C-alpha positions as CSV (number, residue, x, y, z in Angstrom):
1,X,20.3,-29.9,82.1
2,X,17.7,-31.8,80.1
3,X,20.2,-33.6,77.9
4,X,17.4,-35.6,76.1
5,X,15.9,-32.4,74.8
6,X,18.9,-30.0,74.5
7,X,22.4,-31.1,73.6
8,X,25.4,-29.0,74.6
9,X,28.7,-29.6,73.0
10,X,32.0,-27.7,72.9
11,X,33.8,-27.5,69.5
12,X,36.9,-25.4,70.0
13,X,35.8,-22.1,71.4
14,X,32.2,-22.6,70.2
15,X,29.3,-23.9,72.2
16,X,26.9,-25.8,70.0
17,X,23.4,-25.9,71.5
18,X,21.0,-28.3,69.7
19,X,17.3,-28.5,70.3
20,X,16.4,-32.2,70.0
21,X,12.9,-33.4,70.6
22,X,11.7,-35.1,67.5
23,X,8.3,-35.9,68.9
24,X,7.3,-32.2,69.1
25,X,9.6,-30.9,66.3
26,X,11.6,-29.1,69.0
27,X,8.7,-27.2,70.4
28,X,9.4,-25.1,73.5
29,X,8.0,-27.4,76.1
30,X,9.1,-27.4,79.8
31,X,12.0,-29.8,79.3
32,X,13.4,-28.0,76.3
33,X,13.1,-24.6,78.0
34,X,14.9,-26.0,81.1
35,X,17.6,-27.4,78.8
36,X,18.0,-24.2,76.9
37,X,18.2,-22.1,80.1
38,X,20.9,-24.5,81.5
39,X,22.9,-24.3,78.2
40,X,22.9,-20.5,78.3
41,X,23.9,-20.5,82.0
42,X,26.8,-22.9,81.1
43,X,28.0,-20.5,78.4
44,X,27.9,-17.5,80.7
45,X,30.3,-19.1,83.2
46,X,32.8,-20.5,80.6
47,X,35.1,-17.7,79.4
48,X,36.6,-20.0,76.9
49,X,33.4,-20.0,74.9
50,X,33.6,-17.2,72.4
51,X,30.4,-17.8,70.4
52,X,27.3,-20.0,70.3
53,X,25.7,-21.9,67.5
54,X,22.0,-22.6,68.1
55,X,20.5,-25.3,65.9
56,X,17.6,-27.8,65.8
57,X,17.8,-31.5,65.1
58,X,15.6,-33.8,63.0
59,X,14.8,-31.3,60.1
60,X,13.2,-28.6,62.3
61,X,14.6,-25.6,64.1
62,X,11.7,-25.1,66.6
63,X,8.0,-25.5,65.8
64,X,6.9,-23.0,68.4
65,X,5.2,-23.4,71.8
66,X,4.0,-26.6,73.2
67,X,0.3,-26.6,72.2
68,X,-0.8,-29.1,74.8
69,X,0.9,-27.1,77.4
70,X,-0.7,-24.0,76.0
71,X,-4.1,-25.7,76.1
72,X,-3.7,-26.6,79.8
73,X,-2.3,-23.1,80.6
74,X,-5.6,-21.7,79.3
75,X,-7.1,-22.8,82.6
76,X,-4.8,-20.4,84.5
77,X,-6.0,-17.0,85.7
78,X,-4.4,-13.9,84.2
79,X,-1.8,-13.6,87.0
80,X,-0.7,-17.3,86.5
81,X,-0.4,-16.9,82.8
82,X,1.6,-13.7,83.2
83,X,4.0,-15.5,85.6
84,X,4.4,-18.3,83.1
85,X,5.2,-15.8,80.3
86,X,7.7,-14.1,82.6
87,X,9.5,-17.4,83.2
88,X,9.8,-18.1,79.5
89,X,10.9,-14.5,78.7
90,X,13.7,-14.8,81.3
91,X,15.3,-17.4,79.0
92,X,14.9,-15.3,75.9
93,X,16.3,-12.2,77.8
94,X,19.4,-14.1,78.7
95,X,19.9,-15.2,75.1
96,X,19.3,-11.8,73.7
97,X,21.7,-10.1,76.2
98,X,24.4,-12.8,76.1
99,X,27.8,-11.2,75.7
100,X,28.9,-13.7,73.1
101,X,27.7,-13.8,69.4
102,X,24.9,-16.2,68.8
103,X,24.5,-17.8,65.3
104,X,21.1,-19.5,64.6
105,X,21.4,-22.4,62.0
106,X,17.8,-22.7,60.8
107,X,16.8,-25.8,58.9
108,X,13.0,-26.5,58.6
109,X,10.3,-24.8,60.6
110,X,10.8,-21.8,62.9
111,X,7.2,-21.1,63.9
112,X,5.9,-18.9,66.6
113,X,8.2,-18.9,69.6
114,X,10.7,-20.7,67.3
115,X,10.8,-17.7,65.0
116,X,11.3,-15.5,68.1
117,X,14.1,-17.8,69.2
118,X,15.9,-17.4,65.8
119,X,15.4,-13.6,66.0
120,X,17.2,-13.6,69.4
121,X,20.4,-14.6,67.6
122,X,22.9,-12.1,66.1
123,X,23.1,-14.0,62.8
124,X,20.6,-16.3,61.1
125,X,21.7,-18.8,58.5
126,X,19.1,-20.9,56.7
127,X,18.7,-23.8,54.3
128,X,16.3,-23.6,51.4
129,X,13.7,-25.5,53.4
130,X,13.7,-23.0,56.3
131,X,10.3,-21.6,57.0
132,X,9.4,-18.8,59.4
133,X,5.9,-17.9,60.7
134,X,4.5,-15.6,63.4
135,X,1.7,-18.0,63.8
136,X,0.2,-16.4,67.0
137,X,-2.7,-14.6,65.3
138,X,-4.1,-17.9,64.0
139,X,-4.4,-19.0,67.7
140,X,-5.9,-15.7,68.9
141,X,-2.7,-14.7,70.6
142,X,-0.1,-11.9,70.4
143,X,3.5,-12.5,69.5
144,X,5.8,-13.3,72.4
145,X,9.4,-14.3,73.4
146,X,10.6,-10.9,72.4
147,X,9.3,-10.9,68.8
148,X,7.6,-7.5,69.2
149,X,11.1,-6.1,70.0
150,X,13.3,-8.0,67.6
151,X,11.2,-8.3,64.4
152,X,10.5,-4.6,63.8
153,X,14.2,-3.8,64.4
154,X,15.0,-6.3,61.5
155,X,12.2,-5.7,59.0
156,X,10.7,-2.3,60.0
157,X,7.4,-1.6,61.7
158,X,5.0,-2.0,58.7
159,X,6.4,-5.3,57.5
160,X,6.6,-6.6,61.1
161,X,2.9,-5.7,61.6
162,X,2.1,-7.5,58.4
163,X,3.9,-10.6,59.5
164,X,2.3,-10.5,62.9
165,X,-1.2,-9.9,61.7
166,X,-1.2,-12.1,58.7
167,X,0.5,-15.1,60.4
168,X,1.7,-16.1,57.0
169,X,4.7,-18.3,56.2
170,X,8.0,-16.8,55.0
171,X,10.3,-19.0,53.0
172,X,14.1,-18.9,52.9
173,X,14.3,-16.7,49.9
174,X,12.0,-14.1,51.4
175,X,13.7,-14.3,54.7
176,X,16.9,-13.3,53.0
177,X,15.3,-10.4,51.1
178,X,13.7,-9.1,54.3
179,X,17.0,-9.4,56.3
180,X,15.6,-12.0,58.7
181,X,18.3,-14.4,57.4
182,X,21.9,-13.4,56.6
183,X,23.0,-16.3,54.4
184,X,21.5,-19.4,52.7
185,X,23.3,-22.7,52.5
186,X,22.4,-26.3,51.5
187,X,21.7,-28.4,54.5
188,X,25.1,-30.3,54.6
189,X,26.9,-26.9,54.6
190,X,24.7,-25.1,57.1
191,X,26.4,-26.3,60.4
192,X,30.0,-26.1,59.0
193,X,29.4,-22.5,57.9
194,X,27.8,-21.6,61.3
195,X,30.8,-23.2,63.1
196,X,33.3,-21.3,60.9
197,X,31.6,-18.0,61.7
198,X,31.5,-18.8,65.4
199,X,35.1,-20.0,65.5
200,X,36.3,-16.7,63.9
201,X,35.5,-15.0,67.2
202,X,38.2,-16.9,68.9
203,X,40.5,-14.2,67.5
204,X,38.3,-11.3,68.5
205,X,38.4,-9.2,71.6
206,X,35.8,-10.5,74.0
207,X,35.4,-7.0,75.5
208,X,34.9,-5.4,72.1
209,X,32.4,-8.0,71.1
210,X,30.5,-7.6,74.3
211,X,30.4,-3.9,74.0
212,X,29.1,-4.0,70.4
213,X,26.2,-6.2,71.5
214,X,25.4,-4.0,74.5
215,X,25.6,-0.8,72.5
216,X,23.3,-2.1,69.7
217,X,20.7,-3.4,72.1
218,X,18.1,-1.2,73.8
219,X,17.4,-2.9,77.1
220,X,14.7,-0.5,78.1
221,X,12.7,-1.1,74.9
222,X,13.3,-4.9,75.3
223,X,11.9,-4.8,78.9
224,X,8.9,-2.8,77.9
225,X,8.2,-5.2,75.0
226,X,8.5,-8.3,77.2
227,X,6.1,-6.9,79.8
228,X,3.6,-5.8,77.1
229,X,3.8,-9.3,75.6
230,X,3.2,-11.0,78.9
231,X,0.2,-8.7,79.7
232,X,-1.2,-9.2,76.2
233,X,-0.8,-12.9,76.3
234,X,-2.4,-13.2,79.7
235,X,-5.5,-11.3,78.3
236,X,-5.7,-13.3,75.1
237,X,-5.4,-16.7,76.8
238,X,-8.7,-16.0,78.5
239,X,-10.7,-15.3,75.3
240,X,-13.1,-17.5,73.4
241,X,-11.3,-17.0,70.0
242,X,-8.1,-18.5,71.5
243,X,-9.8,-21.4,73.1
244,X,-11.8,-22.2,69.9
245,X,-8.6,-22.0,67.9
246,X,-6.8,-24.5,70.1
247,X,-9.8,-26.8,69.9
248,X,-10.0,-26.5,66.1
249,X,-6.3,-27.3,65.9
250,X,-6.6,-30.5,68.0
251,X,-9.8,-31.5,66.0
252,X,-7.8,-31.0,62.8
253,X,-10.3,-28.4,61.6
254,X,-9.4,-25.3,59.5
255,X,-8.6,-22.3,61.8
256,X,-11.1,-19.5,61.8
257,X,-8.5,-16.8,60.8
258,X,-6.9,-17.2,57.4
259,X,-5.0,-14.4,55.6
260,X,-6.2,-14.1,52.0
261,X,-3.8,-15.3,49.3
262,X,-2.5,-12.6,47.1
263,X,-3.5,-12.8,43.5
264,X,-2.0,-10.9,40.6
């Protein structure tokens, strides 16, 4: 496991998985993805783990994809990009279909793939400074990491499309009202509350918990969404708008796509 990027700790019957790469605000670079995959694999083989808490260190949950990696990936042909997306999606699939409850403790930014990662949890707890954004449209891309499956199931199709197409930021209060977040807590209370929820499953039937998760998922719809995301991303990565957006980002220039601010 990439211990420097993902910390795995056991607290009672809870596995605490912490994304910890301050240099990138916990972006999903190769080391962090490897560490996350290893943590999920460790949970799956440990029957004493009854729940998982997923958190981010250093005042951020996960700032999204690794933009430098995304820029270099833009040189890949469509098949190579599709394979890259399949590898990332394999990790998110394992998290979504894990037979133990997953509680995301979100403090700070959950952007792009970080938002998708939070949506892969069964319960999302936030602090007042939590911020969610499906930022993909700003970069000329489609949502990925399962977001096209998870977000419409949480907020409905119309609101999901609005969040996808606007690429606007959602604060903690709105996340609560939309059902993206279940509870809000001040930062010092966030992890203790997540741990308390997780530890409550020590007294639950593992089989019943597993069956509830399985029954409420739609694996066929998930697989179709992941495949459509991979195909869509492979196409978008080859386009001029995406490449220009990446260059603008690195040049610290305003991005070409900006959702208009609502005025009363």
